[in-house]
Chimera marker file (.cmm) of the C-alpha trace (Angstrom):
<marker_set name="trace">
<marker id="1" x="25.423" y="4.477" z="-20.412" r="1" g="1" b="0" radius="0.5"/>
<marker id="2" x="23.409" y="5.504" z="-17.562" r="1" g="1" b="0" radius="0.5"/>
<marker id="3" x="21.010" y="2.927" z="-16.670" r="1" g="1" b="0" radius="0.5"/>
<marker id="4" x="17.706" y="3.980" z="-14.952" r="1" g="1" b="0" radius="0.5"/>
<marker id="5" x="15.295" y="1.817" z="-13.132" r="1" g="1" b="0" radius="0.5"/>
<marker id="6" x="11.804" y="2.817" z="-11.670" r="1" g="1" b="0" radius="0.5"/>
<marker id="7" x="11.122" y="2.064" z="-8.273" r="1" g="1" b="0" radius="0.5"/>
<marker id="8" x="7.802" y="2.419" z="-6.875" r="1" g="1" b="0" radius="0.5"/>
<marker id="9" x="5.452" y="0.977" z="-3.779" r="1" g="1" b="0" radius="0.5"/>
<marker id="10" x="3.534" y="-2.289" z="-4.138" r="1" g="1" b="0" radius="0.5"/>
<marker id="11" x="0.205" y="-0.127" z="-5.401" r="1" g="1" b="0" radius="0.5"/>
<marker id="12" x="0.308" y="0.142" z="-9.488" r="1" g="1" b="0" radius="0.5"/>
<marker id="13" x="-2.008" y="2.933" z="-9.274" r="1" g="1" b="0" radius="0.5"/>
<marker id="14" x="0.516" y="5.701" z="-7.806" r="1" g="1" b="0" radius="0.5"/>
<marker id="15" x="1.503" y="5.612" z="-11.443" r="1" g="1" b="0" radius="0.5"/>
<marker id="16" x="-1.075" y="6.391" z="-14.245" r="1" g="1" b="0" radius="0.5"/>
<marker id="17" x="-1.592" y="4.669" z="-17.395" r="1" g="1" b="0" radius="0.5"/>
<marker id="18" x="0.030" y="7.354" z="-19.543" r="1" g="1" b="0" radius="0.5"/>
<marker id="19" x="3.115" y="7.352" z="-17.663" r="1" g="1" b="0" radius="0.5"/>
<marker id="20" x="3.500" y="3.541" z="-17.130" r="1" g="1" b="0" radius="0.5"/>
<marker id="21" x="2.841" y="3.027" z="-20.840" r="1" g="1" b="0" radius="0.5"/>
<marker id="22" x="5.482" y="5.694" z="-21.779" r="1" g="1" b="0" radius="0.5"/>
<marker id="23" x="8.168" y="4.171" z="-19.572" r="1" g="1" b="0" radius="0.5"/>
<marker id="24" x="7.738" y="0.581" z="-20.878" r="1" g="1" b="0" radius="0.5"/>
<marker id="25" x="8.004" y="2.117" z="-24.634" r="1" g="1" b="0" radius="0.5"/>
<marker id="26" x="11.235" y="3.841" z="-23.480" r="1" g="1" b="0" radius="0.5"/>
<marker id="27" x="12.696" y="0.719" z="-21.896" r="1" g="1" b="0" radius="0.5"/>
<marker id="28" x="12.773" y="1.697" z="-18.411" r="1" g="1" b="0" radius="0.5"/>
<marker id="29" x="12.444" y="-1.395" z="-16.255" r="1" g="1" b="0" radius="0.5"/>
<marker id="30" x="9.852" y="-0.970" z="-13.563" r="1" g="1" b="0" radius="0.5"/>
<marker id="31" x="10.475" y="-2.468" z="-10.209" r="1" g="1" b="0" radius="0.5"/>
<marker id="32" x="7.711" y="-3.221" z="-7.669" r="1" g="1" b="0" radius="0.5"/>
<marker id="33" x="8.668" y="-2.311" z="-4.049" r="1" g="1" b="0" radius="0.5"/>
<marker id="34" x="6.782" y="-3.446" z="-1.193" r="1" g="1" b="0" radius="0.5"/>
<marker id="35" x="5.054" y="-0.790" z="0.823" r="1" g="1" b="0" radius="0.5"/>
<marker id="36" x="7.259" y="-0.055" z="4.114" r="1" g="1" b="0" radius="0.5"/>
<marker id="37" x="4.559" y="2.252" z="5.446" r="1" g="1" b="0" radius="0.5"/>
<marker id="38" x="2.159" y="-0.236" z="7.828" r="1" g="1" b="0" radius="0.5"/>
<marker id="39" x="-0.941" y="2.309" z="7.505" r="1" g="1" b="0" radius="0.5"/>
<marker id="40" x="-0.862" y="1.205" z="3.374" r="1" g="1" b="0" radius="0.5"/>
<marker id="41" x="-2.036" y="-2.377" z="4.994" r="1" g="1" b="0" radius="0.5"/>
<marker id="42" x="-4.514" y="-1.186" z="6.687" r="1" g="1" b="0" radius="0.5"/>
<marker id="43" x="-5.881" y="0.818" z="3.993" r="1" g="1" b="0" radius="0.5"/>
<marker id="44" x="-5.991" y="-2.430" z="2.016" r="1" g="1" b="0" radius="0.5"/>
<marker id="45" x="-8.025" y="-4.189" z="4.423" r="1" g="1" b="0" radius="0.5"/>
<marker id="46" x="-10.786" y="-1.284" z="5.152" r="1" g="1" b="0" radius="0.5"/>
<marker id="47" x="-11.108" y="-1.074" z="1.295" r="1" g="1" b="0" radius="0.5"/>
<marker id="48" x="-11.428" y="-4.914" z="1.088" r="1" g="1" b="0" radius="0.5"/>
<marker id="49" x="-14.135" y="-4.453" z="3.913" r="1" g="1" b="0" radius="0.5"/>
<marker id="50" x="-15.747" y="-1.752" z="2.124" r="1" g="1" b="0" radius="0.5"/>
<marker id="51" x="-15.953" y="-3.672" z="-1.278" r="1" g="1" b="0" radius="0.5"/>
<marker id="52" x="-17.492" y="-6.750" z="0.861" r="1" g="1" b="0" radius="0.5"/>
<marker id="53" x="-20.348" y="-4.608" z="1.973" r="1" g="1" b="0" radius="0.5"/>
<marker id="54" x="-23.561" y="-5.572" z="0.740" r="1" g="1" b="0" radius="0.5"/>
<marker id="55" x="-25.416" y="-3.604" z="-0.244" r="1" g="1" b="0" radius="0.5"/>
<marker id="56" x="-22.571" y="-0.431" z="-0.995" r="1" g="1" b="0" radius="0.5"/>
<marker id="57" x="-22.743" y="2.575" z="0.348" r="1" g="1" b="0" radius="0.5"/>
<marker id="58" x="-25.093" y="4.704" z="-2.092" r="1" g="1" b="0" radius="0.5"/>
<marker id="59" x="-23.720" y="8.098" z="-1.105" r="1" g="1" b="0" radius="0.5"/>
<marker id="60" x="-21.177" y="10.331" z="0.597" r="1" g="1" b="0" radius="0.5"/>
<marker id="61" x="-23.346" y="10.137" z="3.961" r="1" g="1" b="0" radius="0.5"/>
<marker id="62" x="-23.550" y="6.123" z="3.707" r="1" g="1" b="0" radius="0.5"/>
<marker id="63" x="-19.750" y="5.864" z="2.939" r="1" g="1" b="0" radius="0.5"/>
<marker id="64" x="-18.779" y="7.953" z="5.804" r="1" g="1" b="0" radius="0.5"/>
<marker id="65" x="-20.851" y="5.887" z="8.000" r="1" g="1" b="0" radius="0.5"/>
<marker id="66" x="-19.808" y="2.488" z="6.645" r="1" g="1" b="0" radius="0.5"/>
<marker id="67" x="-15.771" y="3.776" z="6.928" r="1" g="1" b="0" radius="0.5"/>
<marker id="68" x="-16.236" y="4.375" z="10.429" r="1" g="1" b="0" radius="0.5"/>
<marker id="69" x="-18.216" y="1.410" z="11.187" r="1" g="1" b="0" radius="0.5"/>
<marker id="70" x="-15.357" y="-0.897" z="9.106" r="1" g="1" b="0" radius="0.5"/>
<marker id="71" x="-12.638" y="1.151" z="11.049" r="1" g="1" b="0" radius="0.5"/>
<marker id="72" x="-13.880" y="0.176" z="14.237" r="1" g="1" b="0" radius="0.5"/>
<marker id="73" x="-14.331" y="-3.620" z="13.118" r="1" g="1" b="0" radius="0.5"/>
<marker id="74" x="-11.006" y="-3.950" z="12.115" r="1" g="1" b="0" radius="0.5"/>
<marker id="75" x="-9.236" y="-6.621" z="14.158" r="1" g="1" b="0" radius="0.5"/>
<marker id="76" x="-6.980" y="-5.303" z="16.412" r="1" g="1" b="0" radius="0.5"/>
<marker id="77" x="-4.484" y="-8.429" z="16.286" r="1" g="1" b="0" radius="0.5"/>
<marker id="78" x="-4.046" y="-7.416" z="12.693" r="1" g="1" b="0" radius="0.5"/>
<marker id="79" x="-2.998" y="-3.651" z="13.687" r="1" g="1" b="0" radius="0.5"/>
<marker id="80" x="-0.681" y="-4.746" z="16.322" r="1" g="1" b="0" radius="0.5"/>
<marker id="81" x="1.025" y="-7.400" z="13.715" r="1" g="1" b="0" radius="0.5"/>
<marker id="82" x="1.422" y="-4.015" z="11.732" r="1" g="1" b="0" radius="0.5"/>
<marker id="83" x="2.920" y="-2.265" z="14.444" r="1" g="1" b="0" radius="0.5"/>
<marker id="84" x="5.257" y="-4.814" z="15.161" r="1" g="1" b="0" radius="0.5"/>
<marker id="85" x="6.111" y="-5.136" z="11.465" r="1" g="1" b="0" radius="0.5"/>
<marker id="86" x="7.801" y="-1.467" z="11.790" r="1" g="1" b="0" radius="0.5"/>
<marker id="87" x="10.795" y="-3.071" z="13.400" r="1" g="1" b="0" radius="0.5"/>
<marker id="88" x="11.533" y="-4.249" z="9.403" r="1" g="1" b="0" radius="0.5"/>
<marker id="89" x="11.413" y="-0.301" z="8.373" r="1" g="1" b="0" radius="0.5"/>
<marker id="90" x="13.642" y="0.369" z="11.282" r="1" g="1" b="0" radius="0.5"/>
<marker id="91" x="16.249" y="-2.033" z="9.877" r="1" g="1" b="0" radius="0.5"/>
<marker id="92" x="16.257" y="-1.137" z="6.940" r="1" g="1" b="0" radius="0.5"/>
<marker id="93" x="16.867" y="2.316" z="8.056" r="1" g="1" b="0" radius="0.5"/>
<marker id="94" x="19.588" y="1.381" z="9.958" r="1" g="1" b="0" radius="0.5"/>
<marker id="95" x="20.856" y="-0.662" z="7.190" r="1" g="1" b="0" radius="0.5"/>
<marker id="96" x="20.628" y="2.502" z="5.149" r="1" g="1" b="0" radius="0.5"/>
<marker id="97" x="18.537" y="0.636" z="2.600" r="1" g="1" b="0" radius="0.5"/>
<marker id="98" x="20.689" y="-2.289" z="2.312" r="1" g="1" b="0" radius="0.5"/>
<marker id="99" x="19.721" y="-6.185" z="3.362" r="1" g="1" b="0" radius="0.5"/>
<marker id="100" x="18.332" y="-6.825" z="6.664" r="1" g="1" b="0" radius="0.5"/>
<marker id="101" x="17.410" y="-9.849" z="8.302" r="1" g="1" b="0" radius="0.5"/>
<marker id="102" x="13.460" y="-9.424" z="7.738" r="1" g="1" b="0" radius="0.5"/>
<link id1="1" id2="2" r="1" g="1" b="0" radius="0.2"/>
<link id1="2" id2="3" r="1" g="1" b="0" radius="0.2"/>
<link id1="3" id2="4" r="1" g="1" b="0" radius="0.2"/>
<link id1="4" id2="5" r="1" g="1" b="0" radius="0.2"/>
<link id1="5" id2="6" r="1" g="1" b="0" radius="0.2"/>
<link id1="6" id2="7" r="1" g="1" b="0" radius="0.2"/>
<link id1="7" id2="8" r="1" g="1" b="0" radius="0.2"/>
<link id1="8" id2="9" r="1" g="1" b="0" radius="0.2"/>
<link id1="9" id2="10" r="1" g="1" b="0" radius="0.2"/>
<link id1="10" id2="11" r="1" g="1" b="0" radius="0.2"/>
<link id1="11" id2="12" r="1" g="1" b="0" radius="0.2"/>
<link id1="12" id2="13" r="1" g="1" b="0" radius="0.2"/>
<link id1="13" id2="14" r="1" g="1" b="0" radius="0.2"/>
<link id1="14" id2="15" r="1" g="1" b="0" radius="0.2"/>
<link id1="15" id2="16" r="1" g="1" b="0" radius="0.2"/>
<link id1="16" id2="17" r="1" g="1" b="0" radius="0.2"/>
<link id1="17" id2="18" r="1" g="1" b="0" radius="0.2"/>
<link id1="18" id2="19" r="1" g="1" b="0" radius="0.2"/>
<link id1="19" id2="20" r="1" g="1" b="0" radius="0.2"/>
<link id1="20" id2="21" r="1" g="1" b="0" radius="0.2"/>
<link id1="21" id2="22" r="1" g="1" b="0" radius="0.2"/>
<link id1="22" id2="23" r="1" g="1" b="0" radius="0.2"/>
<link id1="23" id2="24" r="1" g="1" b="0" radius="0.2"/>
<link id1="24" id2="25" r="1" g="1" b="0" radius="0.2"/>
<link id1="25" id2="26" r="1" g="1" b="0" radius="0.2"/>
<link id1="26" id2="27" r="1" g="1" b="0" radius="0.2"/>
<link id1="27" id2="28" r="1" g="1" b="0" radius="0.2"/>
<link id1="28" id2="29" r="1" g="1" b="0" radius="0.2"/>
<link id1="29" id2="30" r="1" g="1" b="0" radius="0.2"/>
<link id1="30" id2="31" r="1" g="1" b="0" radius="0.2"/>
<link id1="31" id2="32" r="1" g="1" b="0" radius="0.2"/>
<link id1="32" id2="33" r="1" g="1" b="0" radius="0.2"/>
<link id1="33" id2="34" r="1" g="1" b="0" radius="0.2"/>
<link id1="34" id2="35" r="1" g="1" b="0" radius="0.2"/>
<link id1="35" id2="36" r="1" g="1" b="0" radius="0.2"/>
<link id1="36" id2="37" r="1" g="1" b="0" radius="0.2"/>
<link id1="37" id2="38" r="1" g="1" b="0" radius="0.2"/>
<link id1="38" id2="39" r="1" g="1" b="0" radius="0.2"/>
<link id1="39" id2="40" r="1" g="1" b="0" radius="0.2"/>
<link id1="40" id2="41" r="1" g="1" b="0" radius="0.2"/>
<link id1="41" id2="42" r="1" g="1" b="0" radius="0.2"/>
<link id1="42" id2="43" r="1" g="1" b="0" radius="0.2"/>
<link id1="43" id2="44" r="1" g="1" b="0" radius="0.2"/>
<link id1="44" id2="45" r="1" g="1" b="0" radius="0.2"/>
<link id1="45" id2="46" r="1" g="1" b="0" radius="0.2"/>
<link id1="46" id2="47" r="1" g="1" b="0" radius="0.2"/>
<link id1="47" id2="48" r="1" g="1" b="0" radius="0.2"/>
<link id1="48" id2="49" r="1" g="1" b="0" radius="0.2"/>
<link id1="49" id2="50" r="1" g="1" b="0" radius="0.2"/>
<link id1="50" id2="51" r="1" g="1" b="0" radius="0.2"/>
<link id1="51" id2="52" r="1" g="1" b="0" radius="0.2"/>
<link id1="52" id2="53" r="1" g="1" b="0" radius="0.2"/>
<link id1="53" id2="54" r="1" g="1" b="0" radius="0.2"/>
<link id1="54" id2="55" r="1" g="1" b="0" radius="0.2"/>
<link id1="55" id2="56" r="1" g="1" b="0" radius="0.2"/>
<link id1="56" id2="57" r="1" g="1" b="0" radius="0.2"/>
<link id1="57" id2="58" r="1" g="1" b="0" radius="0.2"/>
<link id1="58" id2="59" r="1" g="1" b="0" radius="0.2"/>
<link id1="59" id2="60" r="1" g="1" b="0" radius="0.2"/>
<link id1="60" id2="61" r="1" g="1" b="0" radius="0.2"/>
<link id1="61" id2="62" r="1" g="1" b="0" radius="0.2"/>
<link id1="62" id2="63" r="1" g="1" b="0" radius="0.2"/>
<link id1="63" id2="64" r="1" g="1" b="0" radius="0.2"/>
<link id1="64" id2="65" r="1" g="1" b="0" radius="0.2"/>
<link id1="65" id2="66" r="1" g="1" b="0" radius="0.2"/>
<link id1="66" id2="67" r="1" g="1" b="0" radius="0.2"/>
<link id1="67" id2="68" r="1" g="1" b="0" radius="0.2"/>
<link id1="68" id2="69" r="1" g="1" b="0" radius="0.2"/>
<link id1="69" id2="70" r="1" g="1" b="0" radius="0.2"/>
<link id1="70" id2="71" r="1" g="1" b="0" radius="0.2"/>
<link id1="71" id2="72" r="1" g="1" b="0" radius="0.2"/>
<link id1="72" id2="73" r="1" g="1" b="0" radius="0.2"/>
<link id1="73" id2="74" r="1" g="1" b="0" radius="0.2"/>
<link id1="74" id2="75" r="1" g="1" b="0" radius="0.2"/>
<link id1="75" id2="76" r="1" g="1" b="0" radius="0.2"/>
<link id1="76" id2="77" r="1" g="1" b="0" radius="0.2"/>
<link id1="77" id2="78" r="1" g="1" b="0" radius="0.2"/>
<link id1="78" id2="79" r="1" g="1" b="0" radius="0.2"/>
<link id1="79" id2="80" r="1" g="1" b="0" radius="0.2"/>
<link id1="80" id2="81" r="1" g="1" b="0" radius="0.2"/>
<link id1="81" id2="82" r="1" g="1" b="0" radius="0.2"/>
<link id1="82" id2="83" r="1" g="1" b="0" radius="0.2"/>
<link id1="83" id2="84" r="1" g="1" b="0" radius="0.2"/>
<link id1="84" id2="85" r="1" g="1" b="0" radius="0.2"/>
<link id1="85" id2="86" r="1" g="1" b="0" radius="0.2"/>
<link id1="86" id2="87" r="1" g="1" b="0" radius="0.2"/>
<link id1="87" id2="88" r="1" g="1" b="0" radius="0.2"/>
<link id1="88" id2="89" r="1" g="1" b="0" radius="0.2"/>
<link id1="89" id2="90" r="1" g="1" b="0" radius="0.2"/>
<link id1="90" id2="91" r="1" g="1" b="0" radius="0.2"/>
<link id1="91" id2="92" r="1" g="1" b="0" radius="0.2"/>
<link id1="92" id2="93" r="1" g="1" b="0" radius="0.2"/>
<link id1="93" id2="94" r="1" g="1" b="0" radius="0.2"/>
<link id1="94" id2="95" r="1" g="1" b="0" radius="0.2"/>
<link id1="95" id2="96" r="1" g="1" b="0" radius="0.2"/>
<link id1="96" id2="97" r="1" g="1" b="0" radius="0.2"/>
<link id1="97" id2="98" r="1" g="1" b="0" radius="0.2"/>
<link id1="98" id2="99" r="1" g="1" b="0" radius="0.2"/>
<link id1="99" id2="100" r="1" g="1" b="0" radius="0.2"/>
<link id1="100" id2="101" r="1" g="1" b="0" radius="0.2"/>
<link id1="101" id2="102" r="1" g="1" b="0" radius="0.2"/>
</marker_set>
């Protein structure tokens, strides 16, 4: 018997609701995998900063301005920490996806 396991990044929205429901119905286990791309964490930070804006952007033009403002306001120490974390990805690649010390 073949056993299948679905592996996806930590962001659950990458799978549509109908796909997730069907996979559960047929018994395919879902393993959430951490995002290896540091830019994913930057997008999370940027989205949080946009969500926290009061008042929120009312139209596309305001959203563009808000995005640029929030992008420029992202703390550089967070960005540098994410860049340094890329060593983890290099270690995973070197281990052919196996265990690493990270």
